[in-house]
C-alpha positions in Angstrom: -6.8 -7.9 -28.9 -9.4 -6.0 -27.1 -6.6 -4.5 -24.9 -4.2 -3.5 -27.8 -7.9 -2.3 -29.4 -8.8 0.4 -26.2 -4.9 1.3 -26.5 -5.1 1.8 -30.4 -8.7 4.1 -29.7 -7.0 6.2 -26.8 -3.8 6.6 -28.4 -5.9 7.7 -31.7 -8.0 10.0 -29.8 -5.2 11.6 -27.7 -3.6 11.9 -31.2 -6.7 13.7 -33.3 -7.2 15.5 -29.9 -4.0 17.3 -30.2 -3.5 17.7 -33.4 -7.1 19.5 -33.2 -8.1 23.4 -32.7 -8.6 23.8 -29.0 -12.7 24.4 -29.2 -12.7 21.0 -31.5 -10.6 18.7 -29.1 -12.4 20.1 -25.7 -15.6 18.6 -27.2 -13.7 15.6 -28.4 -12.7 14.7 -24.7 -16.3 15.4 -23.7 -17.3 12.7 -26.1 -15.6 10.7 -25.2 -16.6 10.9 -21.6 -20.1 10.0 -22.3 -19.6 7.3 -24.8 -16.4 5.1 -23.5 -16.9 4.5 -20.1 -20.2 2.4 -19.1 -21.8 5.5 -18.4 -25.1 5.2 -16.5 -25.0 1.1 -15.9 -25.1 -0.6 -12.6 -21.6 -2.5 -11.1 -23.5 -5.4 -11.0 -24.7 -5.5 -14.0 -21.4 -6.0 -15.6 -20.5 -9.7 -17.3 -17.3 -10.1 -19.4 -16.5 -13.1 -21.3 -13.0 -14.5 -22.6 -13.0 -17.4 -24.5 -10.0 -19.4 -25.1 -9.3 -23.4 -25.0 -7.4 -25.7 -23.1 -3.8 -26.2 -25.0 -2.2 -29.6 -25.1 0.9 -27.2 -23.5 -1.4 -25.9 -21.0 -2.1 -28.9 -19.7 -0.2 -31.8 -16.9 0.6 -35.0 -17.3 -3.5 -36.0 -15.9 -4.4 -34.4 -19.5 -6.4 -31.6 -17.8 -5.6 -27.9 -17.2 -2.7 -27.9 -14.8 -3.5 -25.7 -12.1 -1.1 -23.2 -13.0 -2.7 -22.6 -16.2 -5.7 -21.2 -14.2 -3.8 -17.9 -13.2 -1.9 -17.3 -16.0 -5.0 -17.2 -18.4 -7.2 -15.2 -15.4 -4.6 -12.5 -15.7 -5.4 -12.3 -19.0 -9.3 -12.5 -18.7 -9.0 -9.9 -15.7 -6.6 -7.6 -17.2 -9.3 -7.4 -20.2 -12.0 -6.5 -17.9 -10.6 -3.9 -16.1 -9.6 -2.1 -19.1 -13.1 -1.9 -19.6 -14.4 -0.9 -16.4 -12.0 1.5 -15.7 -10.7 3.4 -18.6 -10.5 7.0 -16.9 -8.6 5.1 -13.8 -5.8 4.7 -16.6 -5.8 7.2 -18.5 -5.2 9.8 -16.0 -2.2 7.3 -15.1 -3.6 5.5 -11.4 -3.9 2.0 -11.8 -5.0 -1.2 -9.8 -3.2 -4.6 -8.1 -4.1 -7.3 -6.9 -4.7 -7.7 -3.3 -5.6 -11.9 -3.0 -6.6 -14.7 -5.2 -8.7 -17.3 -3.7 -9.7 -20.5 -6.3 -12.4 -23.4 -5.6 -11.8 -26.1 -8.0 -14.7 -27.6 -9.0 -14.2 -29.9 -11.7 -11.0 -30.4 -13.9 -10.8 -29.2 -17.7 -10.0 -31.3 -20.5 -7.5 -31.7 -22.8 -8.5 -29.4 -25.6 -11.8 -28.3 -23.9 -13.1 -25.1 -25.3 -14.2 -22.5 -22.2 -15.2 -19.7 -21.4 -14.4 -17.2 -18.4 -16.8 -15.3 -17.2 -15.9 -12.3 -14.9 -18.0 -9.9 -12.8 -18.2 -7.6 -10.2 -19.1 -9.1 -6.9 -18.8 -6.4 -4.2 -16.5 -3.9 -2.5 -15.2 -1.8 0.7 -13.6 0.9 1.6 -10.7 -0.6 0.1 -11.2 -3.8 -1.8 -12.8 -4.7 -4.9 -14.1 -8.2 -5.4 -14.3 -9.5 -8.5 -15.7 -12.7 -9.6 -14.6 -14.7 -12.5 -16.1 -18.6 -13.3 -14.2 -20.7 -15.9 -17.7 -22.2 -17.9 -18.1 -24.4 -20.8 -21.9 -23.8 -22.9 -23.5 -27.2 -22.9 -24.2 -28.7 -26.8 -26.6 -26.5 -28.5 -29.3 -29.1 -28.2 -29.3 -29.7 -24.9 -29.0 -25.9 -23.9 -33.3 -25.1 -23.9 -33.3 -28.4 -21.8 -30.4 -27.7 -19.7 -31.2 -24.0 -19.0 -34.7 -24.7 -18.0 -33.8 -27.6 -16.0 -31.6 -25.3 -13.9 -33.2 -22.6 -13.2 -36.6 -24.8 -12.0 -34.4 -26.7 -9.6 -32.7 -23.0 -8.3 -35.8 -21.2 -7.5 -36.7 -24.3 -5.8 -33.8 -24.5 -4.0 -33.9 -20.1 -3.4 -37.3 -21.2 -1.7 -35.5 -24.0 0.2 -33.9 -21.6 1.6 -35.9 -19.1 3.2 -35.2 -16.2 0.8 -38.4 -13.9 0.3 -37.8 -13.7 -3.8 -41.2 -10.9 -3.3 -39.0 -8.3 -1.8 -38.1 -5.5 -4.1 -36.0 -2.6 -2.7 -37.9 0.8 -2.2 -37.1 4.1 -0.4 -38.2 2.4 2.9 -35.9 -0.5 2.9 -32.8 1.8 1.5 -30.9 1.4 4.3 -31.2 -2.8 4.9 -28.1 -4.8 4.4 -30.2 -7.7 2.9 -33.2 -8.8 1.7 -35.5 -9.6 4.7 -36.0 -13.6 5.5 -38.6 -16.0 6.1 -39.2 -18.0 9.4 -37.5 -20.8 7.3 -33.7 -18.6 7.5 -32.5 -20.0 10.1 -32.4 -23.1 9.7 -31.0 -22.5 5.9 -27.6 -20.0 7.3 -26.9 -22.6 10.2 -23.3 -23.4 9.4 -24.1 -27.0 8.9 -25.9 -25.9 5.5 -23.9 -26.4 2.3 -23.6 -24.2 -0.5 -22.5 -27.5 -2.6 -26.4 -28.2 -2.6 -27.5 -25.5 -4.6 -27.8 -26.2 -8.6 -26.2 -22.5 -8.9 -23.0 -24.4 -7.9 -22.4 -27.2 -10.6 -24.3 -25.1 -13.6 -24.3 -21.4 -14.6 -28.5 -19.9 -15.1 -28.1 -20.9 -18.8 -26.9 -24.5 -17.8 -23.1 -23.8 -18.4 -21.2 -26.1 -16.7 -18.6 -24.2 -13.6 -14.9 -25.9 -14.0 -13.6 -22.9 -11.0 -15.1 -20.4 -9.3 -12.3 -17.2 -8.3 -12.6 -14.6 -6.4 -10.0 -11.6 -6.7 -9.7 -8.4 -4.2 -7.8 -5.6 -6.2 -7.4 -2.0 -5.1 -6.6 0.6 -6.9 -4.0 3.5 -6.6 -2.7 7.1 -7.7 1.1 6.8 -7.0 0.9 4.9 -3.2 -2.6 6.1 -2.1 -5.3 3.5 -2.0 -8.6 5.1 -3.9 -11.2 4.1 -2.6 -13.6 1.9 -5.0 -16.4 3.5 -4.6 -14.6 6.4 -6.2 -13.5 4.3 -9.1 -16.3 3.1 -9.8 -18.8 6.2 -9.9 -16.0 8.4 -11.7 -16.1 5.2 -14.3 -20.2 5.7 -15.1 -20.9 3.2 -12.3 -24.0 4.1 -10.8 -27.7 2.8 -9.2 -30.6 2.7 -11.7 -32.3 5.5 -11.5 -36.3 3.8 -9.8 -34.2 2.7 -6.8 -33.1 5.9 -5.3 -36.1 7.5 -6.5 -37.1 8.9 -3.2 -33.6 8.4 -1.3 -33.2 12.3 -1.5 -32.6 15.2 -3.6 -31.5 14.3 -6.8 -29.8 16.9 -9.7 -31.9 16.4 -13.1 -29.1 14.2 -15.8 -28.2 16.9 -18.4 -29.3 14.0 -21.2 -32.1 10.8 -20.7 -28.8 8.4 -21.0 -26.8 9.9 -18.0 -26.6 9.3 -15.0 -26.9 12.9 -12.1 -23.9 12.9 -11.2 -21.9 12.8 -14.4 -21.9 16.7 -14.9 -20.3 17.1 -11.8 -17.5 14.6 -12.6 -17.5 16.5 -15.7 -16.1 19.1 -14.1 -13.1 17.6 -12.5 -12.3 15.4 -15.8 -13.8 17.3 -19.2 -11.7 20.2 -20.1 -14.7 21.6 -21.7 -16.3 22.3 -18.0 -13.1 23.0 -16.2 -11.0 20.0 -15.9 -8.2 17.5 -16.9 -6.9 14.1 -16.8 -4.1 16.0 -14.5 -7.2 17.4 -12.4 -8.7 13.5 -11.8 -5.3 12.3 -11.7 -5.1 14.9 -8.3 -8.6 14.2 -7.6 -8.1 10.2 -7.4 -4.4 10.7 -5.8 -6.3 12.3 -2.6 -8.8 15.1 -3.8 -12.0 13.5 -3.6 -10.4 13.2 0.6 -11.5 17.7 0.5 -15.1 16.8 -1.0 -17.6 17.4 1.9 -19.2 14.8 3.1 -22.8 15.5 2.0 -21.2 16.5 -1.3 -19.6 13.7 -2.7 -21.4 12.4 -5.4 -19.6 8.7 -5.9 -21.7 7.9 -3.2 -24.8 9.4 -4.3 -24.5 7.6 -7.5 -24.1 4.0 -6.1 -26.7 4.3 -3.6 -30.4 2.3 -4.0 -30.5 -0.8 -4.5 -26.8 -1.3 -6.1 -25.9 -0.5 -2.0 -28.1 -3.3 -0.4 -26.5 -5.8 -3.0 -22.9 -4.7 -2.3 -23.7 -4.5 1.4 -25.2 -8.0 1.6 -22.4 -9.6 -0.8 -19.9 -7.6 1.2 -20.9 -9.6 4.1 -20.5 -13.1 2.3 -17.0 -12.0 0.3 -15.9 -10.9 4.0 -15.8 -14.4 5.1 -12.9 -15.8 2.5 -11.3 -12.9 3.2 -11.0 -13.0 6.9 -10.4 -17.0 6.5 -7.7 -16.3 4.5 -5.9 -13.3 6.3 -6.9 -15.8 9.9 -4.9 -18.5 8.0 -1.6 -16.5 8.5 -1.3 -17.7 12.3 -1.6 -20.8 11.9 
């Protein structure tokens, strides 16, 4: 339904623009760019929830959700997420391809159990975007607050034992750091013998929801056969670092509106007819036009700097292990 709703929204918008006077159509397109994409949002703040149930036809002889059904229902949930995340990517004619999926089955989902798929952006590199999806079930209302408080307390204790300095916050002097500073206990917590399953967050979300399965999907973006860097796609769909985290990191132009990030006016010169752009120009930009932009003028890199870059680099170190392990398995 969300996909159909987005499709109908864009179709009626395109029809309305075509039937309007040129100046009105340009205004409509400009307003669409400011309101439909998640403009001004950090990529790591995005959370999408898809709710469904383990119906009998999706279950196996053990009376729980079949292994093959996880991928089937995840395809639906993930596609709904990317339609919301990257409306301009698809409107321009570019697309997305799935490169790999890693399923970590923790607990079975019994028949007729209601569950949610919570999808978020894990990290990205020069080619791949990593999407993390968790199959979870919410606790009973009577237990929800108790479980949540208990798990948060245990998670805080685990983080302290792991050696992370919880008081650390990014500032302009630490923007180049790949990860938060660690305390003296770090060498013990990051040793190969350390097990992630000892963490309460391995089994529960912060709200007390039980985690059944965790999935990491590796996706890339394509315009024809040209790969589009994830940072270009993210910034051109409105994502950026919180303003406070990039203060002092270099000169930044003021946004034209309190709600719009500094890079958005520059992007509009590519995609907005009111500023000399168009969806055709945006597709050409995706298809390789971004390469011709001088390095010191690449607004998408500035938009995703600050705390977002620190978070991305830290998460990439963890997710790279998963990718390297799967690629190494090809030679076995």
